[in-house]
C-alpha positions in Angstrom: 162.6 69.7 27.6 164.2 71.2 30.7 163.1 70.5 34.2 161.5 73.9 34.5 159.4 73.4 31.4 158.2 70.1 32.8 157.2 71.8 36.0 155.1 74.3 34.1 153.4 71.7 32.0 152.9 69.3 34.8 149.3 69.6 35.7 149.9 68.7 39.3 152.5 71.5 39.7 150.1 73.9 38.1 147.4 73.0 40.5 149.7 73.3 43.5 150.8 76.8 42.4 147.2 77.8 41.8 146.2 76.7 45.2 149.1 78.6 46.8 148.1 81.7 44.9 144.5 81.3 46.0 145.6 80.9 49.6 147.5 84.2 49.3 144.5 86.0 47.8 142.2 84.5 50.5 144.6 85.7 53.2 144.4 89.2 51.9 140.6 89.0 51.5 140.3 87.4 55.0 142.4 90.2 56.5 140.3 92.9 54.8 137.0 91.0 55.7 138.3 90.6 59.3 139.1 94.3 59.5 135.7 95.2 58.1 134.0 92.8 60.6 136.1 94.2 63.4 135.1 97.8 62.5 131.5 96.8 62.2 131.6 95.0 65.5 133.4 98.0 67.1 130.7 100.3 65.7 128.0 98.1 67.1 129.6 98.0 70.5 130.0 101.8 70.6 126.3 102.3 69.6 125.3 99.7 72.3 127.4 101.5 74.9 125.7 104.9 74.0 122.3 103.2 74.2 123.2 101.8 77.7 124.4 105.2 78.8 121.1 106.8 77.6 119.1 104.1 79.4 121.1 104.6 82.5 120.4 108.3 82.4 116.7 107.6 82.0 116.7 105.2 85.0 118.6 107.8 87.1 116.0 110.4 86.2 113.2 108.0 87.0 114.8 107.2 90.3 115.0 110.9 91.2 111.4 111.4 90.2 110.4 108.4 92.4 112.4 109.7 95.4 110.8 113.2 95.0 107.4 111.6 94.9 108.2 109.5 98.0 109.4 112.6 99.9 106.2 114.5 98.9 104.0 111.5 100.0 105.8 111.2 103.3 105.3 114.9 104.0 101.6 114.8 102.9 100.8 111.6 104.8 103.0 111.4 107.8 103.0 115.1 108.8 99.4 116.0 107.9 97.6 118.0 110.6 94.9 115.3 110.7 95.0 111.7 111.6 95.1 109.2 108.8 94.4 105.5 109.4 94.1 102.5 107.1 92.0 99.8 108.8 91.1 96.2 108.0 87.4 95.2 107.9 87.7 94.1 111.5 89.0 97.6 112.6 92.7 96.6 112.9 95.1 99.4 112.2 97.2 98.6 109.2 98.9 102.0 108.9 98.7 105.4 110.4 100.4 108.8 110.4 102.1 110.6 113.3 99.0 112.8 114.0 96.8 109.7 114.2 99.2 108.2 116.8 99.2 111.5 118.7 95.4 111.4 118.7 95.4 108.0 120.2 98.1 108.9 122.7 100.5 106.1 121.7 103.7 105.6 119.7 103.0 104.9 116.0 104.8 101.6 115.9 102.9 100.3 118.9 99.5 101.0 117.3 100.0 98.9 114.1 97.8 95.8 114.3 95.9 97.0 117.3 92.2 97.5 116.9 91.0 101.1 116.4 87.7 100.3 118.1 89.6 99.9 121.4 90.3 103.7 121.2 86.6 104.7 120.8 85.0 105.6 124.1 82.3 103.3 125.4 79.6 105.9 125.0 80.6 106.4 121.3 80.9 102.7 120.4 77.4 102.4 118.9 77.9 105.5 116.7 81.3 104.2 115.5 80.0 100.7 114.9 77.1 102.0 112.8 79.5 104.3 110.9 82.0 101.5 110.3 79.4 99.0 109.2 77.8 101.6 106.9 81.2 102.3 105.2 81.5 98.6 104.2 77.9 98.2 103.1 77.3 101.5 101.2 80.7 101.8 99.5 80.5 105.6 99.8 82.2 108.1 102.0 80.6 108.3 105.5 81.2 110.5 108.5 80.5 110.7 112.2 81.6 112.4 115.4 82.8 110.2 118.3 84.7 110.6 121.5 88.1 108.8 121.5 89.2 107.3 124.8 90.0 104.1 126.6 89.7 102.7 130.1 87.1 105.4 130.8 89.7 108.1 130.0 88.3 110.4 127.3 90.9 111.7 124.9 89.2 114.0 122.5 86.1 114.6 120.4 86.8 113.9 116.7 85.2 114.2 113.4 86.0 111.3 111.1 85.4 110.4 107.5 85.9 107.0 106.0 85.7 105.1 102.7 86.5 101.6 101.6 88.8 101.4 98.6 90.5 98.8 96.4 90.3 95.1 96.0 91.8 94.6 99.5 88.7 96.3 101.0 90.7 98.6 103.4 89.1 101.5 105.1 90.8 104.9 104.7 89.9 107.0 107.7 90.7 110.6 108.3 90.3 111.9 111.9 90.2 115.5 113.1 90.3 116.7 116.7 87.3 119.0 117.1 87.4 119.4 120.9 88.8 123.0 120.6 86.2 123.9 118.0 83.3 122.6 120.1 84.6 124.6 123.1 84.8 127.8 121.1 81.3 127.4 119.8 79.9 126.9 123.3 81.3 130.2 124.6 
């Protein structure tokens, strides 16, 4: 028997060669599996990228919608031809628009946290207090006419409507100067 024949019949050599062949086959399979995994992973990444781009577009459109709504709110609230106020239950001004500040004769920022009752003339205080109290007890829209003014300086005659809303129990107050209207009706 030659050496070569012994090598083929030798069980150990056969096993070694079989393992080497298996390793070669596994390398080829691993490469094709790795390529398939890489393609699948690339596909998933591309799909995820497109999903993110679509979500980004939706967010951009939502942001534009929110900005448009904010501009509209600002125009409706801040520049309305009547005074708008948000008051606490003690009458403190939480928020107001430019027309409201103009009616009270002060700058808007200076009026926040001051008490609205300070701007109701002394003669109109009982009417306003009854109106304000009724708003909080009836939970319905109420209205009244009062003279705004302070330090015995009358500002203007106003018609106001108010209602309490929400869990925070804030009073929403709209105020219209009717001084010119009253003067026209008297002539």
